[in-house]
mmCIF file of the N, C-alpha and C atoms, coordinates in Angstrom:
data_MODEL
# 
_entry.id   MODEL 
# 
loop_
_atom_site.group_PDB 
_atom_site.id 
_atom_site.type_symbol 
_atom_site.label_atom_id 
_atom_site.label_alt_id 
_atom_site.label_comp_id 
_atom_site.label_asym_id 
_atom_site.label_entity_id 
_atom_site.label_seq_id 
_atom_site.pdbx_PDB_ins_code 
_atom_site.Cartn_x 
_atom_site.Cartn_y 
_atom_site.Cartn_z 
_atom_site.occupancy 
_atom_site.B_iso_or_equiv 
_atom_site.pdbx_formal_charge 
_atom_site.auth_seq_id 
_atom_site.auth_comp_id 
_atom_site.auth_asym_id 
_atom_site.auth_atom_id 
_atom_site.pdbx_PDB_model_num 
ATOM 1   N N  . MET A 1 1  ? 88.025  92.450  -97.223 1.00 0.00 ? 1  MET A N  1 
ATOM 2   C CA . MET A 1 1  ? 88.067  91.714  -95.991 1.00 0.00 ? 1  MET A CA 1 
ATOM 3   C C  . MET A 1 1  ? 87.042  90.523  -96.056 1.00 0.00 ? 1  MET A C  1 
ATOM 4   N N  . LYS A 1 2  ? 87.452  89.381  -95.715 1.00 0.00 ? 2  LYS A N  1 
ATOM 5   C CA . LYS A 1 2  ? 86.626  88.204  -95.845 1.00 0.00 ? 2  LYS A CA 1 
ATOM 6   C C  . LYS A 1 2  ? 85.944  87.928  -94.548 1.00 0.00 ? 2  LYS A C  1 
ATOM 7   N N  . HIS A 1 3  ? 84.722  87.536  -94.627 1.00 0.00 ? 3  HIS A N  1 
ATOM 8   C CA . HIS A 1 3  ? 83.949  87.313  -93.392 1.00 0.00 ? 3  HIS A CA 1 
ATOM 9   C C  . HIS A 1 3  ? 83.800  85.799  -93.254 1.00 0.00 ? 3  HIS A C  1 
ATOM 10  N N  . LEU A 1 4  ? 83.743  85.376  -91.955 1.00 0.00 ? 4  LEU A N  1 
ATOM 11  C CA . LEU A 1 4  ? 83.423  83.956  -91.654 1.00 0.00 ? 4  LEU A CA 1 
ATOM 12  C C  . LEU A 1 4  ? 82.015  83.630  -91.972 1.00 0.00 ? 4  LEU A C  1 
ATOM 13  N N  . SER A 1 5  ? 81.840  82.376  -92.297 1.00 0.00 ? 5  SER A N  1 
ATOM 14  C CA . SER A 1 5  ? 80.486  81.895  -92.629 1.00 0.00 ? 5  SER A CA 1 
ATOM 15  C C  . SER A 1 5  ? 79.734  81.744  -91.296 1.00 0.00 ? 5  SER A C  1 
ATOM 16  N N  . THR A 1 6  ? 78.465  81.657  -91.379 1.00 0.00 ? 6  THR A N  1 
ATOM 17  C CA . THR A 1 6  ? 77.685  81.525  -90.063 1.00 0.00 ? 6  THR A CA 1 
ATOM 18  C C  . THR A 1 6  ? 77.924  80.259  -89.279 1.00 0.00 ? 6  THR A C  1 
ATOM 19  N N  . PRO A 1 7  ? 78.041  79.039  -89.974 1.00 0.00 ? 7  PRO A N  1 
ATOM 20  C CA . PRO A 1 7  ? 78.456  77.925  -89.157 1.00 0.00 ? 7  PRO A CA 1 
ATOM 21  C C  . PRO A 1 7  ? 79.728  78.060  -88.570 1.00 0.00 ? 7  PRO A C  1 
ATOM 22  N N  . ALA A 1 8  ? 80.829  78.545  -89.221 1.00 0.00 ? 8  ALA A N  1 
ATOM 23  C CA . ALA A 1 8  ? 82.058  78.787  -88.681 1.00 0.00 ? 8  ALA A CA 1 
ATOM 24  C C  . ALA A 1 8  ? 82.105  79.735  -87.572 1.00 0.00 ? 8  ALA A C  1 
ATOM 25  N N  . SER A 1 9  ? 81.342  80.876  -87.591 1.00 0.00 ? 9  SER A N  1 
ATOM 26  C CA . SER A 1 9  ? 81.235  81.798  -86.589 1.00 0.00 ? 9  SER A CA 1 
ATOM 27  C C  . SER A 1 9  ? 80.552  81.192  -85.249 1.00 0.00 ? 9  SER A C  1 
ATOM 28  N N  . ILE A 1 10 ? 79.513  80.429  -85.470 1.00 0.00 ? 10 ILE A N  1 
ATOM 29  C CA . ILE A 1 10 ? 78.913  79.721  -84.341 1.00 0.00 ? 10 ILE A CA 1 
ATOM 30  C C  . ILE A 1 10 ? 79.902  78.764  -83.748 1.00 0.00 ? 10 ILE A C  1 
ATOM 31  N N  . THR A 1 11 ? 80.639  77.995  -84.509 1.00 0.00 ? 11 THR A N  1 
ATOM 32  C CA . THR A 1 11 ? 81.550  77.114  -83.922 1.00 0.00 ? 11 THR A CA 1 
ATOM 33  C C  . THR A 1 11 ? 82.604  77.779  -83.131 1.00 0.00 ? 11 THR A C  1 
ATOM 34  N N  . LEU A 1 12 ? 83.130  78.791  -83.753 1.00 0.00 ? 12 LEU A N  1 
ATOM 35  C CA . LEU A 1 12 ? 84.230  79.559  -83.036 1.00 0.00 ? 12 LEU A CA 1 
ATOM 36  C C  . LEU A 1 12 ? 83.648  80.137  -81.738 1.00 0.00 ? 12 LEU A C  1 
ATOM 37  N N  . ALA A 1 13 ? 82.433  80.571  -81.766 1.00 0.00 ? 13 ALA A N  1 
ATOM 38  C CA . ALA A 1 13 ? 81.821  81.204  -80.535 1.00 0.00 ? 13 ALA A CA 1 
ATOM 39  C C  . ALA A 1 13 ? 81.683  80.214  -79.501 1.00 0.00 ? 13 ALA A C  1 
ATOM 40  N N  . LEU A 1 14 ? 81.194  78.914  -79.814 1.00 0.00 ? 14 LEU A N  1 
ATOM 41  C CA . LEU A 1 14 ? 81.126  77.889  -78.952 1.00 0.00 ? 14 LEU A CA 1 
ATOM 42  C C  . LEU A 1 14 ? 82.488  77.412  -78.335 1.00 0.00 ? 14 LEU A C  1 
ATOM 43  N N  . ILE A 1 15 ? 83.451  77.339  -79.197 1.00 0.00 ? 15 ILE A N  1 
ATOM 44  C CA . ILE A 1 15 ? 84.872  77.058  -78.691 1.00 0.00 ? 15 ILE A CA 1 
ATOM 45  C C  . ILE A 1 15 ? 85.275  78.019  -77.614 1.00 0.00 ? 15 ILE A C  1 
ATOM 46  N N  . ILE A 1 16 ? 85.245  79.319  -77.916 1.00 0.00 ? 16 ILE A N  1 
ATOM 47  C CA . ILE A 1 16 ? 85.549  80.328  -77.139 1.00 0.00 ? 16 ILE A CA 1 
ATOM 48  C C  . ILE A 1 16 ? 84.865  80.340  -75.779 1.00 0.00 ? 16 ILE A C  1 
ATOM 49  N N  . HIS A 1 17 ? 83.427  80.087  -75.817 1.00 0.00 ? 17 HIS A N  1 
ATOM 50  C CA . HIS A 1 17 ? 82.675  80.102  -74.724 1.00 0.00 ? 17 HIS A CA 1 
ATOM 51  C C  . HIS A 1 17 ? 83.051  78.918  -73.785 1.00 0.00 ? 17 HIS A C  1 
ATOM 52  N N  . THR A 1 18 ? 83.305  77.716  -74.395 1.00 0.00 ? 18 THR A N  1 
ATOM 53  C CA . THR A 1 18 ? 83.613  76.610  -73.610 1.00 0.00 ? 18 THR A CA 1 
ATOM 54  C C  . THR A 1 18 ? 85.016  76.821  -72.977 1.00 0.00 ? 18 THR A C  1 
ATOM 55  N N  . TYR A 1 19 ? 86.020  77.453  -73.651 1.00 0.00 ? 19 TYR A N  1 
ATOM 56  C CA . TYR A 1 19 ? 87.343  77.711  -73.117 1.00 0.00 ? 19 TYR A CA 1 
ATOM 57  C C  . TYR A 1 19 ? 87.324  78.652  -72.014 1.00 0.00 ? 19 TYR A C  1 
ATOM 58  N N  . VAL A 1 20 ? 86.446  79.750  -72.097 1.00 0.00 ? 20 VAL A N  1 
ATOM 59  C CA . VAL A 1 20 ? 86.356  80.771  -71.154 1.00 0.00 ? 20 VAL A CA 1 
ATOM 60  C C  . VAL A 1 20 ? 85.716  80.307  -69.867 1.00 0.00 ? 20 VAL A C  1 
ATOM 61  N N  . ASN A 1 21 ? 84.581  79.665  -70.036 1.00 0.00 ? 21 ASN A N  1 
ATOM 62  C CA . ASN A 1 21 ? 83.693  79.275  -68.879 1.00 0.00 ? 21 ASN A CA 1 
ATOM 63  C C  . ASN A 1 21 ? 83.936  77.784  -68.455 1.00 0.00 ? 21 ASN A C  1 
ATOM 64  N N  . GLY A 1 22 ? 84.884  77.125  -68.905 1.00 0.00 ? 22 GLY A N  1 
ATOM 65  C CA . GLY A 1 22 ? 85.087  75.813  -68.607 1.00 0.00 ? 22 GLY A CA 1 
ATOM 66  C C  . GLY A 1 22 ? 85.628  75.671  -67.052 1.00 0.00 ? 22 GLY A C  1 
ATOM 67  N N  . GLY A 1 23 ? 86.560  76.547  -66.650 1.00 0.00 ? 23 GLY A N  1 
ATOM 68  C CA . GLY A 1 23 ? 86.930  76.442  -65.277 1.00 0.00 ? 23 GLY A CA 1 
ATOM 69  C C  . GLY A 1 23 ? 85.874  76.908  -64.262 1.00 0.00 ? 23 GLY A C  1 
ATOM 70  N N  . GLN A 1 24 ? 84.808  77.587  -64.688 1.00 0.00 ? 24 GLN A N  1 
ATOM 71  C CA . GLN A 1 24 ? 83.886  78.064  -63.837 1.00 0.00 ? 24 GLN A CA 1 
ATOM 72  C C  . GLN A 1 24 ? 82.900  76.932  -63.420 1.00 0.00 ? 24 GLN A C  1 
ATOM 73  N N  . ALA A 1 25 ? 82.892  75.958  -64.093 1.00 0.00 ? 25 ALA A N  1 
ATOM 74  C CA . ALA A 1 25 ? 81.812  74.969  -63.917 1.00 0.00 ? 25 ALA A CA 1 
ATOM 75  C C  . ALA A 1 25 ? 82.286  73.834  -62.735 1.00 0.00 ? 25 ALA A C  1 
ATOM 76  N N  . GLN A 1 26 ? 83.578  73.992  -62.387 1.00 0.00 ? 26 GLN A N  1 
ATOM 77  C CA . GLN A 1 26 ? 84.015  73.050  -61.333 1.00 0.00 ? 26 GLN A CA 1 
ATOM 78  C C  . GLN A 1 26 ? 83.460  73.386  -59.996 1.00 0.00 ? 26 GLN A C  1 
ATOM 79  N N  . GLU A 1 27 ? 83.116  72.340  -59.284 1.00 0.00 ? 27 GLU A N  1 
ATOM 80  C CA . GLU A 1 27 ? 82.583  72.515  -57.948 1.00 0.00 ? 27 GLU A CA 1 
ATOM 81  C C  . GLU A 1 27 ? 83.824  72.643  -56.969 1.00 0.00 ? 27 GLU A C  1 
ATOM 82  N N  . ILE A 1 28 ? 83.664  73.538  -56.058 1.00 0.00 ? 28 ILE A N  1 
ATOM 83  C CA . ILE A 1 28 ? 84.726  73.810  -55.057 1.00 0.00 ? 28 ILE A CA 1 
ATOM 84  C C  . ILE A 1 28 ? 84.368  73.090  -53.799 1.00 0.00 ? 28 ILE A C  1 
ATOM 85  N N  . GLU A 1 29 ? 85.312  72.694  -53.057 1.00 0.00 ? 29 GLU A N  1 
ATOM 86  C CA . GLU A 1 29 ? 85.137  72.132  -51.778 1.00 0.00 ? 29 GLU A CA 1 
ATOM 87  C C  . GLU A 1 29 ? 84.697  73.165  -50.809 1.00 0.00 ? 29 GLU A C  1 
ATOM 88  N N  . GLN A 1 30 ? 83.840  72.808  -49.825 1.00 0.00 ? 30 GLN A N  1 
ATOM 89  C CA . GLN A 1 30 ? 83.362  73.680  -48.701 1.00 0.00 ? 30 GLN A CA 1 
ATOM 90  C C  . GLN A 1 30 ? 84.683  73.806  -47.753 1.00 0.00 ? 30 GLN A C  1 
ATOM 91  N N  . TYR A 1 31 ? 84.766  75.127  -47.449 1.00 0.00 ? 31 TYR A N  1 
ATOM 92  C CA . TYR A 1 31 ? 85.968  75.459  -46.504 1.00 0.00 ? 31 TYR A CA 1 
ATOM 93  C C  . TYR A 1 31 ? 85.810  74.756  -45.148 1.00 0.00 ? 31 TYR A C  1 
ATOM 94  N N  . GLN A 1 32 ? 86.619  74.177  -44.599 1.00 0.00 ? 32 GLN A N  1 
ATOM 95  C CA . GLN A 1 32 ? 86.721  73.633  -43.248 1.00 0.00 ? 32 GLN A CA 1 
ATOM 96  C C  . GLN A 1 32 ? 87.851  74.174  -42.436 1.00 0.00 ? 32 GLN A C  1 
ATOM 97  N N  . PRO A 1 33 ? 87.569  75.031  -41.458 1.00 0.00 ? 33 PRO A N  1 
ATOM 98  C CA . PRO A 1 33 ? 88.652  75.555  -40.641 1.00 0.00 ? 33 PRO A CA 1 
ATOM 99  C C  . PRO A 1 33 ? 89.344  74.549  -39.733 1.00 0.00 ? 33 PRO A C  1 
ATOM 100 N N  . SER A 1 34 ? 90.612  74.720  -39.512 1.00 0.00 ? 34 SER A N  1 
ATOM 101 C CA . SER A 1 34 ? 91.371  73.767  -38.567 1.00 0.00 ? 34 SER A CA 1 
ATOM 102 C C  . SER A 1 34 ? 90.723  73.983  -37.247 1.00 0.00 ? 34 SER A C  1 
ATOM 103 N N  . LEU A 1 35 ? 90.618  72.847  -36.506 1.00 0.00 ? 35 LEU A N  1 
ATOM 104 C CA . LEU A 1 35 ? 90.162  72.831  -35.154 1.00 0.00 ? 35 LEU A CA 1 
ATOM 105 C C  . LEU A 1 35 ? 91.190  72.504  -34.070 1.00 0.00 ? 35 LEU A C  1 
ATOM 106 N N  . ASN A 1 36 ? 90.969  72.898  -32.974 1.00 0.00 ? 36 ASN A N  1 
ATOM 107 C CA . ASN A 1 36 ? 91.885  72.659  -31.828 1.00 0.00 ? 36 ASN A CA 1 
ATOM 108 C C  . ASN A 1 36 ? 91.389  71.471  -31.153 1.00 0.00 ? 36 ASN A C  1 
ATOM 109 N N  . GLU A 1 37 ? 92.010  70.983  -29.991 1.00 0.00 ? 37 GLU A N  1 
ATOM 110 C CA . GLU A 1 37 ? 91.680  69.743  -29.394 1.00 0.00 ? 37 GLU A CA 1 
ATOM 111 C C  . GLU A 1 37 ? 90.251  69.709  -28.806 1.00 0.00 ? 37 GLU A C  1 
ATOM 112 N N  . PHE A 1 38 ? 89.639  70.940  -28.601 1.00 0.00 ? 38 PHE A N  1 
ATOM 113 C CA . PHE A 1 38 ? 88.339  70.997  -28.066 1.00 0.00 ? 38 PHE A CA 1 
ATOM 114 C C  . PHE A 1 38 ? 87.173  71.015  -29.065 1.00 0.00 ? 38 PHE A C  1 
ATOM 115 N N  . GLY A 1 39 ? 87.653  71.018  -30.459 1.00 0.00 ? 39 GLY A N  1 
ATOM 116 C CA . GLY A 1 39 ? 86.691  71.065  -31.482 1.00 0.00 ? 39 GLY A CA 1 
ATOM 117 C C  . GLY A 1 39 ? 86.293  72.436  -32.013 1.00 0.00 ? 39 GLY A C  1 
ATOM 118 N N  . GLN A 1 40 ? 86.939  73.483  -31.316 1.00 0.00 ? 40 GLN A N  1 
ATOM 119 C CA . GLN A 1 40 ? 86.737  74.841  -31.694 1.00 0.00 ? 40 GLN A CA 1 
ATOM 120 C C  . GLN A 1 40 ? 87.625  75.336  -32.880 1.00 0.00 ? 40 GLN A C  1 
ATOM 121 N N  . PRO A 1 41 ? 87.304  76.416  -33.695 1.00 0.00 ? 41 PRO A N  1 
ATOM 122 C CA . PRO A 1 41 ? 88.165  76.744  -34.641 1.00 0.00 ? 41 PRO A CA 1 
ATOM 123 C C  . PRO A 1 41 ? 89.514  77.309  -34.169 1.00 0.00 ? 41 PRO A C  1 
ATOM 124 N N  . GLU A 1 42 ? 90.607  76.961  -34.739 1.00 0.00 ? 42 GLU A N  1 
ATOM 125 C CA . GLU A 1 42 ? 91.877  77.386  -34.358 1.00 0.00 ? 42 GLU A CA 1 
ATOM 126 C C  . GLU A 1 42 ? 92.074  78.828  -34.560 1.00 0.00 ? 42 GLU A C  1 
ATOM 127 N N  . LEU A 1 43 ? 92.314  79.639  -33.668 1.00 0.00 ? 43 LEU A N  1 
ATOM 128 C CA . LEU A 1 43 ? 92.396  81.056  -33.961 1.00 0.00 ? 43 LEU A CA 1 
ATOM 129 C C  . LEU A 1 43 ? 93.819  81.677  -33.628 1.00 0.00 ? 43 LEU A C  1 
ATOM 130 N N  . GLN A 1 44 ? 94.820  80.836  -33.505 1.00 0.00 ? 44 GLN A N  1 
ATOM 131 C CA . GLN A 1 44 ? 96.143  81.256  -33.293 1.00 0.00 ? 44 GLN A CA 1 
ATOM 132 C C  . GLN A 1 44 ? 96.802  81.999  -34.408 1.00 0.00 ? 44 GLN A C  1 
ATOM 133 N N  . GLY A 1 45 ? 97.454  82.879  -34.164 1.00 0.00 ? 45 GLY A N  1 
ATOM 134 C CA . GLY A 1 45 ? 98.176  83.722  -35.219 1.00 0.00 ? 45 GLY A CA 1 
ATOM 135 C C  . GLY A 1 45 ? 98.489  85.126  -34.782 1.00 0.00 ? 45 GLY A C  1 
ATOM 136 N N  . THR A 1 46 ? 98.738  85.977  -35.722 1.00 0.00 ? 46 THR A N  1 
ATOM 137 C CA . THR A 1 46 ? 99.170  87.347  -35.452 1.00 0.00 ? 46 THR A CA 1 
ATOM 138 C C  . THR A 1 46 ? 97.786  88.169  -35.640 1.00 0.00 ? 46 THR A C  1 
ATOM 139 N N  . TRP A 1 47 ? 97.525  88.839  -34.486 1.00 0.00 ? 47 TRP A N  1 
ATOM 140 C CA . TRP A 1 47 ? 96.345  89.733  -34.528 1.00 0.00 ? 47 TRP A CA 1 
ATOM 141 C C  . TRP A 1 47 ? 96.805  91.106  -34.517 1.00 0.00 ? 47 TRP A C  1 
ATOM 142 N N  . PHE A 1 48 ? 96.122  92.004  -35.245 1.00 0.00 ? 48 PHE A N  1 
ATOM 143 C CA . PHE A 1 48 ? 96.455  93.431  -35.374 1.00 0.00 ? 48 PHE A CA 1 
ATOM 144 C C  . PHE A 1 48 ? 95.558  94.248  -34.499 1.00 0.00 ? 48 PHE A C  1 
ATOM 145 N N  . PHE A 1 49 ? 96.048  94.918  -33.575 1.00 0.00 ? 49 PHE A N  1 
ATOM 146 C CA . PHE A 1 49 ? 95.216  95.755  -32.692 1.00 0.00 ? 49 PHE A CA 1 
ATOM 147 C C  . PHE A 1 49 ? 95.555  97.314  -32.860 1.00 0.00 ? 49 PHE A C  1 
ATOM 148 N N  . GLY A 1 50 ? 95.975  97.673  -34.048 1.00 0.00 ? 50 GLY A N  1 
ATOM 149 C CA . GLY A 1 50 ? 96.406  99.085  -34.167 1.00 0.00 ? 50 GLY A CA 1 
ATOM 150 C C  . GLY A 1 50 ? 95.331  99.876  -34.885 1.00 0.00 ? 50 GLY A C  1 
ATOM 151 N N  . SER A 1 51 ? 94.027  99.448  -34.711 1.00 0.00 ? 51 SER A N  1 
ATOM 152 C CA . SER A 1 51 ? 93.086  100.315 -35.323 1.00 0.00 ? 51 SER A CA 1 
ATOM 153 C C  . SER A 1 51 ? 92.025  100.710 -34.130 1.00 0.00 ? 51 SER A C  1 
ATOM 154 N N  . THR A 1 52 ? 91.185  101.575 -34.501 1.00 0.00 ? 52 THR A N  1 
ATOM 155 C CA . THR A 1 52 ? 90.048  102.031 -33.442 1.00 0.00 ? 52 THR A CA 1 
ATOM 156 C C  . THR A 1 52 ? 88.887  101.221 -33.527 1.00 0.00 ? 52 THR A C  1 
ATOM 157 N N  . THR A 1 53 ? 88.864  100.170 -34.280 1.00 0.00 ? 53 THR A N  1 
ATOM 158 C CA . THR A 1 53 ? 87.749  99.176  -34.336 1.00 0.00 ? 53 THR A CA 1 
ATOM 159 C C  . THR A 1 53 ? 87.841  98.283  -33.102 1.00 0.00 ? 53 THR A C  1 
ATOM 160 N N  . PRO A 1 54 ? 86.760  98.368  -32.275 1.00 0.00 ? 54 PRO A N  1 
ATOM 161 C CA . PRO A 1 54 ? 86.741  97.446  -31.084 1.00 0.00 ? 54 PRO A CA 1 
ATOM 162 C C  . PRO A 1 54 ? 86.414  96.088  -31.461 1.00 0.00 ? 54 PRO A C  1 
ATOM 163 N N  . VAL A 1 55 ? 86.742  95.216  -30.588 1.00 0.00 ? 55 VAL A N  1 
ATOM 164 C CA . VAL A 1 55 ? 86.415  93.813  -30.774 1.00 0.00 ? 55 VAL A CA 1 
ATOM 165 C C  . VAL A 1 55 ? 84.945  93.572  -30.570 1.00 0.00 ? 55 VAL A C  1 
ATOM 166 N N  . THR A 1 56 ? 84.321  94.234  -29.705 1.00 0.00 ? 56 THR A N  1 
ATOM 167 C CA . THR A 1 56 ? 82.898  94.135  -29.500 1.00 0.00 ? 56 THR A CA 1 
ATOM 168 C C  . THR A 1 56 ? 82.287  95.550  -29.722 1.00 0.00 ? 56 THR A C  1 
ATOM 169 N N  . ARG A 1 57 ? 81.005  95.677  -30.167 1.00 0.00 ? 57 ARG A N  1 
ATOM 170 C CA . ARG A 1 57 ? 80.422  97.001  -30.476 1.00 0.00 ? 57 ARG A CA 1 
ATOM 171 C C  . ARG A 1 57 ? 80.020  97.634  -29.122 1.00 0.00 ? 57 ARG A C  1 
ATOM 172 N N  . PRO A 1 58 ? 80.541  98.908  -28.971 1.00 0.00 ? 58 PRO A N  1 
ATOM 173 C CA . PRO A 1 58 ? 80.225  99.646  -27.759 1.00 0.00 ? 58 PRO A CA 1 
ATOM 174 C C  . PRO A 1 58 ? 78.660  100.021 -27.756 1.00 0.00 ? 58 PRO A C  1 
ATOM 175 N N  . SER A 1 59 ? 78.087  99.784  -26.617 1.00 0.00 ? 59 SER A N  1 
ATOM 176 C CA . SER A 1 59 ? 76.563  100.156 -26.543 1.00 0.00 ? 59 SER A CA 1 
ATOM 177 C C  . SER A 1 59 ? 76.314  101.619 -26.667 1.00 0.00 ? 59 SER A C  1 
ATOM 178 N N  . ASP A 1 60 ? 77.191  102.493 -26.308 1.00 0.00 ? 60 ASP A N  1 
ATOM 179 C CA . ASP A 1 60 ? 76.968  103.939 -26.555 1.00 0.00 ? 60 ASP A CA 1 
ATOM 180 C C  . ASP A 1 60 ? 76.879  104.447 -28.002 1.00 0.00 ? 60 ASP A C  1 
ATOM 181 N N  . LEU A 1 61 ? 77.309  103.544 -28.946 1.00 0.00 ? 61 LEU A N  1 
ATOM 182 C CA . LEU A 1 61 ? 77.193  103.922 -30.283 1.00 0.00 ? 61 LEU A CA 1 
ATOM 183 C C  . LEU A 1 61 ? 75.726  103.848 -30.782 1.00 0.00 ? 61 LEU A C  1 
ATOM 184 N N  . GLY A 1 62 ? 74.831  103.104 -30.178 1.00 0.00 ? 62 GLY A N  1 
ATOM 185 C CA . GLY A 1 62 ? 73.493  102.973 -30.603 1.00 0.00 ? 62 GLY A CA 1 
ATOM 186 C C  . GLY A 1 62 ? 73.292  102.444 -32.058 1.00 0.00 ? 62 GLY A C  1 
ATOM 187 N N  . ASP A 1 63 ? 72.683  103.275 -32.874 1.00 0.00 ? 63 ASP A N  1 
ATOM 188 C CA . ASP A 1 63 ? 72.447  102.886 -34.305 1.00 0.00 ? 63 ASP A CA 1 
ATOM 189 C C  . ASP A 1 63 ? 73.403  103.490 -35.255 1.00 0.00 ? 63 ASP A C  1 
ATOM 190 N N  . ARG A 1 64 ? 74.387  104.200 -34.646 1.00 0.00 ? 64 ARG A N  1 
ATOM 191 C CA . ARG A 1 64 ? 75.373  104.851 -35.569 1.00 0.00 ? 64 ARG A CA 1 
ATOM 192 C C  . ARG A 1 64 ? 76.332  103.824 -36.030 1.00 0.00 ? 64 ARG A C  1 
ATOM 193 N N  . ALA A 1 65 ? 76.792  104.067 -37.388 1.00 0.00 ? 65 ALA A N  1 
ATOM 194 C CA . ALA A 1 65 ? 77.586  103.192 -37.950 1.00 0.00 ? 65 ALA A CA 1 
ATOM 195 C C  . ALA A 1 65 ? 79.123  103.365 -37.689 1.00 0.00 ? 65 ALA A C  1 
ATOM 196 N N  . THR A 1 66 ? 79.442  104.678 -37.323 1.00 0.00 ? 66 THR A N  1 
ATOM 197 C CA . THR A 1 66 ? 80.839  105.076 -37.104 1.00 0.00 ? 66 THR A CA 1 
ATOM 198 C C  . THR A 1 66 ? 80.990  106.011 -35.930 1.00 0.00 ? 66 THR A C  1 
ATOM 199 N N  . TYR A 1 67 ? 82.252  106.160 -35.595 1.00 0.00 ? 67 TYR A N  1 
ATOM 200 C CA . TYR A 1 67 ? 82.555  107.310 -34.618 1.00 0.00 ? 67 TYR A CA 1 
ATOM 201 C C  . TYR A 1 67 ? 82.642  108.571 -35.300 1.00 0.00 ? 67 TYR A C  1 
ATOM 202 N N  . THR A 1 68 ? 82.478  109.619 -34.576 1.00 0.00 ? 68 THR A N  1 
ATOM 203 C CA . THR A 1 68 ? 82.596  110.987 -35.108 1.00 0.00 ? 68 THR A CA 1 
ATOM 204 C C  . THR A 1 68 ? 84.244  111.222 -35.166 1.00 0.00 ? 68 THR A C  1 
ATOM 205 N N  . ALA A 1 69 ? 84.598  112.253 -35.940 1.00 0.00 ? 69 ALA A N  1 
ATOM 206 C CA . ALA A 1 69 ? 86.072  112.535 -35.943 1.00 0.00 ? 69 ALA A CA 1 
ATOM 207 C C  . ALA A 1 69 ? 86.532  112.950 -34.487 1.00 0.00 ? 69 ALA A C  1 
ATOM 208 N N  . GLU A 1 70 ? 85.699  113.612 -33.739 1.00 0.00 ? 70 GLU A N  1 
ATOM 209 C CA . GLU A 1 70 ? 86.057  114.011 -32.435 1.00 0.00 ? 70 GLU A CA 1 
ATOM 210 C C  . GLU A 1 70 ? 86.284  112.801 -31.474 1.00 0.00 ? 70 GLU A C  1 
ATOM 211 N N  . GLU A 1 71 ? 85.431  111.839 -31.740 1.00 0.00 ? 71 GLU A N  1 
ATOM 212 C CA . GLU A 1 71 ? 85.525  110.556 -30.821 1.00 0.00 ? 71 GLU A CA 1 
ATOM 213 C C  . GLU A 1 71 ? 86.798  109.758 -31.217 1.00 0.00 ? 71 GLU A C  1 
ATOM 214 N N  . VAL A 1 72 ? 87.124  109.791 -32.541 1.00 0.00 ? 72 VAL A N  1 
ATOM 215 C CA . VAL A 1 72 ? 88.338  109.118 -32.869 1.00 0.00 ? 72 VAL A CA 1 
ATOM 216 C C  . VAL A 1 72 ? 89.561  109.749 -32.383 1.00 0.00 ? 72 VAL A C  1 
ATOM 217 N N  . ALA A 1 73 ? 89.522  111.096 -32.478 1.00 0.00 ? 73 ALA A N  1 
ATOM 218 C CA . ALA A 1 73 ? 90.685  111.849 -31.892 1.00 0.00 ? 73 ALA A CA 1 
ATOM 219 C C  . ALA A 1 73 ? 90.894  111.638 -30.536 1.00 0.00 ? 73 ALA A C  1 
ATOM 220 N N  . THR A 1 74 ? 89.741  111.552 -29.636 1.00 0.00 ? 74 THR A N  1 
ATOM 221 C CA . THR A 1 74 ? 89.874  111.331 -28.159 1.00 0.00 ? 74 THR A CA 1 
ATOM 222 C C  . THR A 1 74 ? 90.398  109.866 -27.959 1.00 0.00 ? 74 THR A C  1 
ATOM 223 N N  . ILE A 1 75 ? 89.862  108.883 -28.624 1.00 0.00 ? 75 ILE A N  1 
ATOM 224 C CA . ILE A 1 75 ? 90.390  107.425 -28.495 1.00 0.00 ? 75 ILE A CA 1 
ATOM 225 C C  . ILE A 1 75 ? 91.863  107.362 -28.795 1.00 0.00 ? 75 ILE A C  1 
ATOM 226 N N  . GLU A 1 76 ? 92.297  108.024 -29.940 1.00 0.00 ? 76 GLU A N  1 
ATOM 227 C CA . GLU A 1 76 ? 93.668  107.941 -30.312 1.00 0.00 ? 76 GLU A CA 1 
ATOM 228 C C  . GLU A 1 76 ? 94.589  108.668 -29.327 1.00 0.00 ? 76 GLU A C  1 
ATOM 229 N N  . SER A 1 77 ? 94.114  109.704 -28.850 1.00 0.00 ? 77 SER A N  1 
ATOM 230 C CA . SER A 1 77 ? 95.005  110.515 -27.857 1.00 0.00 ? 77 SER A CA 1 
ATOM 231 C C  . SER A 1 77 ? 95.083  109.732 -26.503 1.00 0.00 ? 77 SER A C  1 
ATOM 232 N N  . GLU A 1 78 ? 93.958  109.056 -26.103 1.00 0.00 ? 78 GLU A N  1 
ATOM 233 C CA . GLU A 1 78 ? 94.034  108.273 -24.838 1.00 0.00 ? 78 GLU A CA 1 
ATOM 234 C C  . GLU A 1 78 ? 94.936  107.029 -25.030 1.00 0.00 ? 78 GLU A C  1 
ATOM 235 N N  . ALA A 1 79 ? 94.998  106.512 -26.271 1.00 0.00 ? 79 ALA A N  1 
ATOM 236 C CA . ALA A 1 79 ? 95.914  105.373 -26.531 1.00 0.00 ? 79 ALA A CA 1 
ATOM 237 C C  . ALA A 1 79 ? 97.365  105.857 -26.555 1.00 0.00 ? 79 ALA A C  1 
ATOM 238 N N  . LEU A 1 80 ? 97.609  107.037 -27.081 1.00 0.00 ? 80 LEU A N  1 
ATOM 239 C CA . LEU A 1 80 ? 99.020  107.456 -27.060 1.00 0.00 ? 80 LEU A CA 1 
ATOM 240 C C  . LEU A 1 80 ? 99.491  107.789 -25.645 1.00 0.00 ? 80 LEU A C  1 
ATOM 241 N N  . GLN A 1 81 ? 98.534  108.349 -24.738 1.00 0.00 ? 81 GLN A N  1 
ATOM 242 C CA . GLN A 1 81 ? 98.884  108.634 -23.438 1.00 0.00 ? 81 GLN A CA 1 
ATOM 243 C C  . GLN A 1 81 ? 99.095  107.339 -22.622 1.00 0.00 ? 81 GLN A C  1 
ATOM 244 N N  . ALA A 1 82 ? 98.371  106.321 -22.910 1.00 0.00 ? 82 ALA A N  1 
ATOM 245 C CA . ALA A 1 82 ? 98.542  105.101 -22.273 1.00 0.00 ? 82 ALA A CA 1 
ATOM 246 C C  . ALA A 1 82 ? 99.883  104.427 -22.520 1.00 0.00 ? 82 ALA A C  1 
ATOM 247 N N  . ASN A 1 83 ? 100.464 104.638 -23.717 1.00 0.00 ? 83 ASN A N  1 
ATOM 248 C CA . ASN A 1 83 ? 101.708 104.011 -24.148 1.00 0.00 ? 83 ASN A CA 1 
ATOM 249 C C  . ASN A 1 83 ? 102.764 104.986 -23.627 1.00 0.00 ? 83 ASN A C  1 
# 
């Protein structure tokens, strides 16, 4: 098996490095959301309300990160009864 010389290996490594990382050096534009006539972000679209995640955090949760399984079951049963 023939091995590449050191200068050839370095050259090959630089070519591969430039090819792989060349696209990462490009600067991207800062995202600008579309605005409505009042200068506020445009929020029209399809919104999904089929989860137990409320729009605002309930104060009774306190420092807890999630609902308990019993609380989720209660919320889901109330939603089914309302429909």
